N, C-alpha and C positions, 0 to 999 in steps of 0.2 A: 582693257589694260592687260599687260603681259602679267603672267602669273610670277609671282617671286619665288625661287628655288632655295634661298639660304637664309638665315637669320639676318646675315649683315646686310641684306639687300632691303630690311625692314627696320623702321625704328620701333621703340619699345612700345609704343601705343599701337602700332598697327599690329605688332606680335601679340599683344595683350587681346585686342579685338579677334584674333584667331583661335585664342585659347578658351577664353573665359563662355563664350557661347556653347562650347562643347562640353562643359562640366554641369550645366543645368542651373536650376535657381537655388540659392542657399537660403533656407527659411531662418534668417538670422536677424536681428535689429537693424544691423549695418554689416553689410557684405563687401563684395570687392568694389574697389574704385576709392575708395577713402585712404587716409594714413594708416588707419587700423581696422580691423573688424571688431564687431560688439557681437558677443555670443549669450545666449542664455546659460543661467547656472541654476537649474530648479531645484536641485537637492541641496544648494549652499555651498558645494564642494566643487572642484573641477579637477580631474584626473588628467595629466598632462605628459607627453613623451615627446621625442625627438629622435630622428634617425636619418642616416644619410647613406645615399648609394654612389659610389664613385666608380666611374669607368675604368675597367681593367682591374679594380679591387672587388667590387660587388657584383658588376655585370660586365659582359664582353658584348661588343657590337657584331664581332666575327668570332665564329668557334672553330676548333679545328675539324669538327666532324662536316663542316659546311653549313651549319644552321646560322642564321642572320638573326640577332635579336631586333626585335622592333621595338619602335617607342611605345607601342601598345603594351608589350612585355615589361618594359621598365616601369611604365605608369601602374600596372597591375601589381608588380612586386613593391613598388613604393608603398601602396595603399596596403597591400596586405600586411607587409611586415609592422607597420604602422599601428594598424588596428588591431594587431595580435597583441601589442603590448598592452593596449587598454583592456583587451578581453581577459588578460592575466591577471588583471586587478580585480576582476567581477564586474567590470563596468561596461557601458555601452558606449561606443565612439560616437562623438556627435560633430567634430569639425577638423578640418586639416587646413593648415598654412602650407604653402609649397614655395621652396626658393631654388630657381633653375639657374645654374652655370652653364653656358653654352659656348662652345668654339663658334666662331663666325661661319664657318662653313657647314655648320648644322642644317640639313633641310628642314624648311618650315614644315613639311609634311610631318616628318619624324616628332616635332613639339606637338602638331594636332593629334597624332597617333597616341602620343603618351597622354594627353588630356583625355582621349577617349578611354585608354587603358585604365586611368584612375577612375573615372566615371563608372565603366562596366564593371570594375573589381567592387566598388562599394555596393552596387546594386546586387551582384550575383553572390557576394559572400555574405549578405544578410545585414550590411551596415546602411540600411534606407535612412537612418536619421543624419548619416554623416555627409557632409559636403565640404566642397574647398571654399573657403570664405576669404581667401586673400592669399598674397604671397610677394615674390620678388624676382627680378630678373639679373642676371649679370653675364659678363663676357669671361671667358677663362681658357685656358688649353685643353681642358678635357671635360668630359661631361659630368656634372655632379647634380643630383637631385636631392634635395633635403626637405623632410616635411616634419612640422611639428602637430601632433594629433591631441584632441581633447575628449574627454569623456565623462559621463554621467554615471555615479553610482547608485541612482535610483533609490536613495535611502538607505542602501547596505553599508556595512563597514567594507573597506577595502580589504582584499585578500593578499597579505604581503608573504615574502619569503621567510619570513621569520618565526612562524607559528608552528613548524612540525614539533611533535613531541613524541618520545619513546612509546612505541605500541601502535602509533597511527598507521594507516594504510596508504601505500605510495601507488599513484594510479597516473595512467597516460589517457589524454584525450587526443584524437587525431592519429595521425600517422607518423612513423618513423622509418628514416633511410630513404624514402623516395626522391627526396630532392637531392641527395647525395649520390644515390646512383645516377640520377639525372646528369647531375654535374659530371660523373665521371663519362658517361656516354657522349655529352657534348664535347668533352675536351679529348674524346678518342677520335680515331681517325677513319672508322669505318663507313662514314658517310650518313648523314642525318636521314636524308631521303631513302635510304635503303633499310631503314630500321623498321621491324615490324610495328604495328599499332599499339602494342603493349609496351615496347620500348620507347616509342614516341611519346606515350602517356608519362612515362617517368621523366623523360626531358622536359615535359610540360611542366611536371611539379618543381622543377628547378626555376623555371622561367615565369610560371604562374601559380604560386603555392596557393594552398586553399586552408587558411587557418579556422578551425571550427569555432566560429563566433558566437553559436548558441549556448556553447560548453562554459564559458567563463561565469557569465551570470548563473547558469544552472548549478555550478560548483559551489558559487557563494551562497546561494540559496539553500543548498544541501549542508552547510556549515563546513565548508573547506577550511583547514587550519592553515594551510600554505598553498602557493600556487606560483608559477612563472611560465614564462612563454619559452619553449624549446627551441632556441634561434641558432647555438652554438654545438649543438649536440647534446644528447641526453646524458653522458658522463659529466661532461663539463658543466652543465646547467644544473643536474643534479648536486654537483659538489658546491655550487653557489648557494643553493637553497640550504644546504647540511650545513654549510659554514654559518649562515645568516640565522640558522636556528639552533646552533650549538649542538647539533646532534649527527648522527652517521645514516646514511640509506642503505640499506641492504637488497639489492634487487636480485631477483630469481629470473634467471635467462630461459627456463623453460615457460615462463609466463610471458617473455618477450619472443620467442621462437615463431610465432606467427606472424610477426612482421618481417619476416624474411621471405615469406613465400612470393611476393609480388615482385622480388629482387634477383632471385635466384637464376634467372634466365641472362638478365645483365651480367652478374657476377660471373657466370660461366664463358660468357663471351669475351670478358675484360680479363678474367684470370683474376678474381678478387675475392675477397671474403665479405659476404652480405652482413655477417656478423658486426663487422667494422663500420658498415653504414647504418645498422640499426642503433648501434651504441655511441656512435662517434659524428654520425650525420646532422648536419643541422640545416637550416631552412625551410623545414617542412612547417614551422610555427603550429606545432602541437602544443598541448598544455601538460605540464607536469605538476600534479595536485597532489595534496596530502590529506585525508580524511579521519575522521575520529573511527576507531575500530567498530563501533555499534552503529554507525550512522547510515551504512551501506552506500553503494557507490551510484551516483546518478546515471542515467543513461546515456552512453557513449564514452564512459571511461573503462579502461581495463586496469584491474590489479596486477601491479608488476613487482611488489616487494613490501617491504616495512620499515619503520624507523626504528633505529637502536639507539643505545646510549653511545655517546663518542667514545668513551674510553673503553667500550666493550669491542670496539672494531679496529682493524689495521690500517683503515683509511677512512675519509670522509664518505666515500662510495665503495662499495663492493659489489661484486657480481659473483653469486655462487660462492660466497665467502672469501674470495679472491680478490685482490687490487687488480682492475681492470689494466690492461696494455693500450687502451684506446682512450685519447684524451679529449678529442673534439677540436673545434676552431678557435683559433685565437688572433685577432685582427694583426698583432704585431709579430708574432712567433709563426703564424703560418698554420 
């Protein structure tokens, strides 16, 4: 039988038969193949989130640098950004439901690679309990990947954005600025193939982010008062946490300076300011967390500032006492 090359040459059943064997077995009461999945809720509560990746908005298939995003990249990114939201609640990811919108000319191989990227990311990021338990297929003008993810709190209270208190310590777990530097490199015109390995590693941080999944539960166990995923940039997300808590975050750039080190070569090549990537770059999916001052920071977190009274500060977020000129990403304003 001749090999099919695009999804338009397969019916839905045949395409699903290409996808699900690549995702592994879902250890749930009812998995793929029925009208809905059934999952366990051992804690009695379920954490749930949803996120969408849209072609040319959240990922590109072709970059100015010559790099071509693979289905594997998109599958990895989908898994990473979704499990990061569960991580930010102090929970452990347990299941994913995926909705795919595919143009008819999408290569079947691209869809298979996306399934491989999903499964590999869950394994390599440490989300071994998480599996794809179902989903939906549809046809549309551009590629769209939407995932709903569930998580288990394992008996802990969820860590919300709204618990920061004046005097608390502000900390970051994971990296800052690497994905933003990678985005700038991929959108540049220097040629991906000519980049030295250290710059290709930054580009990979944009295509295949590495959220620190061990740190969310660790922060919850250490008594974090507030926490959130850094997806749209440190300043923008810090503003959201400050607003939810009715407080202000006073950041000290001297404590953030070391995040610049791996970015400086790319910044020099592109004529960019690495400080902007550290403060405004998103999609590394690290954690912004706030801890009681006497608790001590759990391993993997770096002290970057403190929580202050909102009335005592000129803005919800300050850097070295000043209102920052870097805002971060907004899906509608850019």
